[in-house]
C-alpha positions as CSV (number, residue, x, y, z in Angstrom):
1,M,32.5,11.0,-7.8
2,G,28.9,10.3,-8.6
3,E,26.2,12.6,-10.0
4,M,23.7,14.7,-8.1
5,I,20.2,13.5,-9.1
6,G,17.3,15.9,-8.3
7,Y,13.6,14.9,-7.6
8,A,10.9,17.6,-7.5
9,R,7.2,16.9,-6.9
10,V,4.0,18.9,-6.5
11,S,0.6,17.4,-5.5
12,S,-1.5,18.8,-8.3
13,H,-1.3,19.9,-11.9
14,G,-2.2,23.4,-10.9
15,Q,0.9,23.8,-8.8
16,K,4.3,24.8,-10.2
17,L,7.7,23.0,-9.8
18,D,9.7,26.2,-10.5
19,I,10.8,26.9,-6.9
20,Q,11.9,23.3,-6.3
21,V,13.7,23.1,-9.6
22,D,15.5,26.4,-9.0
23,A,16.6,25.3,-5.5
24,L,17.9,21.9,-6.9
25,T,19.8,23.5,-9.8
26,K,21.4,26.0,-7.4
27,A,22.4,23.1,-5.2
28,G,24.4,21.6,-8.1
29,V,21.8,19.3,-9.9
30,H,22.2,19.4,-13.6
31,E,19.0,19.9,-15.6
32,D,19.6,16.5,-17.3
33,H,19.5,14.8,-13.9
34,L,16.1,16.2,-12.8
35,Y,13.1,14.1,-12.2
36,K,9.8,16.0,-12.0
37,E,6.2,15.0,-11.5
38,K,2.8,16.4,-10.5
39,V,1.2,13.8,-8.5
40,S,-0.1,13.4,-4.9
41,G,2.4,12.0,-2.5
42,T,-0.3,10.3,-0.2
43,K,0.1,7.1,-2.1
44,R,3.3,5.4,-3.2
45,T,1.7,4.1,-6.4
46,G,1.4,6.3,-9.5
47,R,4.7,8.1,-8.9
48,K,6.3,7.0,-12.1
49,E,9.2,9.5,-12.1
50,L,10.2,8.4,-8.6
51,D,9.9,4.8,-9.5
52,D,12.0,5.3,-12.6
53,L,14.6,7.3,-10.6
54,L,14.9,4.6,-8.0
55,A,15.0,1.8,-10.5
56,R,17.3,3.2,-13.2
57,G,18.1,6.8,-12.5
58,I,20.6,6.4,-9.8
59,R,23.9,4.5,-9.5
60,K,26.4,3.8,-6.7
61,G,28.1,7.0,-5.6
62,D,25.2,9.3,-6.7
63,T,23.4,11.6,-4.3
64,L,19.6,12.1,-4.5
65,V,18.7,15.7,-3.8
66,V,15.2,17.0,-2.7
67,T,14.1,20.3,-1.3
68,K,12.0,18.7,1.6
69,L,11.4,15.2,2.9
70,D,7.6,15.5,2.2
71,R,8.4,15.9,-1.5
72,L,10.0,12.4,-1.4
73,A,7.6,10.6,1.0
74,R,4.4,11.1,3.0
75,S,5.1,8.8,5.9
76,S,8.1,7.7,7.9
77,R,7.6,4.1,6.7
78,D,7.6,5.2,3.1
79,L,10.7,7.3,3.7
80,H,12.4,4.5,5.5
81,N,11.7,2.2,2.5
82,I,13.1,4.7,0.0
83,A,16.1,5.3,2.2
84,H,16.7,1.5,2.4
85,T,16.6,1.4,-1.4
86,L,19.1,4.2,-1.6
87,E,21.4,2.6,1.0
88,E,21.3,-0.7,-0.9
89,K,22.3,1.1,-4.1
90,G,25.1,3.0,-2.3
91,V,23.3,6.3,-3.0
92,G,23.3,9.3,-0.6
93,L,20.4,11.6,0.2
94,K,20.4,15.4,0.6
95,V,17.4,17.3,1.8
96,L,18.1,21.0,1.3
97,D,15.5,22.7,3.5
98,Q,16.0,20.3,6.5
99,N,19.8,20.2,6.1
100,I,19.9,16.4,6.0
101,D,22.9,14.7,4.3
102,T,23.3,10.9,4.6
103,T,26.8,11.2,3.2
104,T,27.8,12.5,6.7
105,S,27.8,10.5,10.0
106,A,25.0,12.8,11.4
107,G,22.8,12.1,8.4
108,R,23.4,8.3,8.7
109,L,22.4,8.5,12.4
110,F,19.3,10.4,11.4
111,F,18.2,7.6,9.1
112,A,19.0,4.9,11.6
113,M,16.7,6.7,14.0
114,L,14.1,7.0,11.3
115,G,14.2,3.3,10.7
116,A,13.7,2.6,14.4
117,I,10.7,5.0,14.5
118,A,9.1,3.4,11.4
119,T,9.5,-0.1,13.0
120,F,8.1,1.2,16.3
121,E,5.1,2.8,14.5
122,T,4.3,-0.5,12.7
123,E,4.5,-2.4,16.0
124,I,2.2,0.1,17.8
125,R,-0.3,0.0,14.9
126,K,-0.4,-3.9,15.0
127,E,-0.8,-3.8,18.8
128,R,-3.7,-1.3,18.6
129,Q,-5.4,-3.5,15.9
130,R,-5.0,-6.6,18.1
131,E,-6.4,-4.7,21.2
132,G,-9.4,-3.5,19.2
133,I,-10.2,-7.0,17.9
134,D,-9.8,-8.5,21.4
135,A,-12.1,-5.9,22.8
136,A,-14.6,-6.5,20.1
137,L,-14.5,-10.3,20.6
138,A,-15.0,-9.8,24.3
139,K,-18.4,-8.3,23.5
140,G,-19.6,-11.7,22.5
141,P,-22.7,-11.9,20.2
142,D,-22.6,-8.1,19.7
143,S,-19.1,-8.3,18.3
144,P,-18.5,-7.1,14.7
145,F,-15.9,-10.0,14.6
146,K,-18.2,-13.0,14.5
147,G,-15.9,-14.9,12.1
148,R,-17.0,-16.3,8.8
149,P,-20.8,-16.8,8.5
150,A,-22.1,-20.3,8.7
151,T,-22.0,-22.3,5.5
152,I,-25.3,-22.4,3.7
153,E,-27.3,-25.5,4.7
154,A,-27.3,-27.7,1.6
155,D,-30.0,-29.9,3.0
156,R,-32.4,-26.9,3.5
157,I,-31.8,-25.8,-0.1
158,A,-32.5,-29.3,-1.4
159,A,-35.6,-29.7,0.7
160,L,-37.1,-26.3,-0.4
161,K,-36.3,-27.1,-4.0
162,A,-38.0,-30.5,-3.6
163,E,-41.1,-28.6,-2.3
164,G,-41.2,-26.7,-5.6
165,L,-39.8,-23.4,-4.5
166,T,-37.9,-21.3,-7.0
167,P,-34.3,-20.2,-6.4
168,T,-35.6,-16.7,-5.7
169,A,-38.0,-18.0,-3.1
170,I,-35.4,-20.3,-1.5
171,A,-33.0,-17.3,-1.3
172,K,-35.7,-15.2,0.4
173,E,-36.6,-18.0,2.8
174,L,-33.0,-18.6,3.9
175,G,-32.0,-15.0,3.8
176,I,-29.1,-15.6,1.4
177,A,-28.1,-14.4,-2.0
178,R,-29.9,-15.9,-5.0
179,S,-26.5,-16.5,-6.6
180,S,-25.6,-18.8,-3.7
181,V,-28.7,-20.9,-4.4
182,Y,-27.9,-21.1,-8.1
183,R,-24.3,-22.0,-7.3
184,Y,-25.4,-24.9,-5.0
185,L,-28.0,-26.1,-7.5
186,D,-25.4,-26.0,-10.3
187,S,-22.9,-28.0,-8.2
188,E,-25.6,-30.6,-7.5
189,R,-26.4,-31.0,-11.2
190,Q,-22.7,-31.4,-11.9
191,T,-22.5,-34.1,-9.2
192,D,-25.5,-35.9,-10.6
193,A,-24.1,-35.7,-14.1
194,N,-20.8,-37.2,-13.0
195,E,-22.5,-40.0,-11.1
196,S,-24.6,-40.9,-14.1
197,I,-21.4,-41.2,-16.2
198,V,-19.9,-43.6,-13.7
């Protein structure tokens, strides 16, 4: 029989973890097996306690216990990824307030459905992005998706330099960044130096 591992999280330092901790301990989580943190759940990064729990705090046969799903993850995709990690490690998940328990057949069905929903959401998002890009491209010259800007005309830079214009003046004339002019001139000097060695 594995251990019950608790995870409690609040979004800001001003909030208290007491209610979650109390609920987790009443559910059978020992104080030594509690992971607590005060950090926003909107991003997966920066949640050190959760990362530590998933990497080293749980073993096969254990059950991760949280009070609500939104304490664990902020999107179905994030939750699906966490659930996949737990499944790979042979760890169950119990969500107290929503009465979810993946150690039961109903709980496993719930997570299978969750995975399907997460995949569906990803496909819909990709489809919408593609439709948006196609619609923008159909606008022609007014499209925000014009592709990569044309490469700076090296011949024009060389000609303007030969006329005695400064890099600043060349940049202004061509409507490009001064750093681009310097980069071109530096590469030309490098090429000339290499040719003189040969």
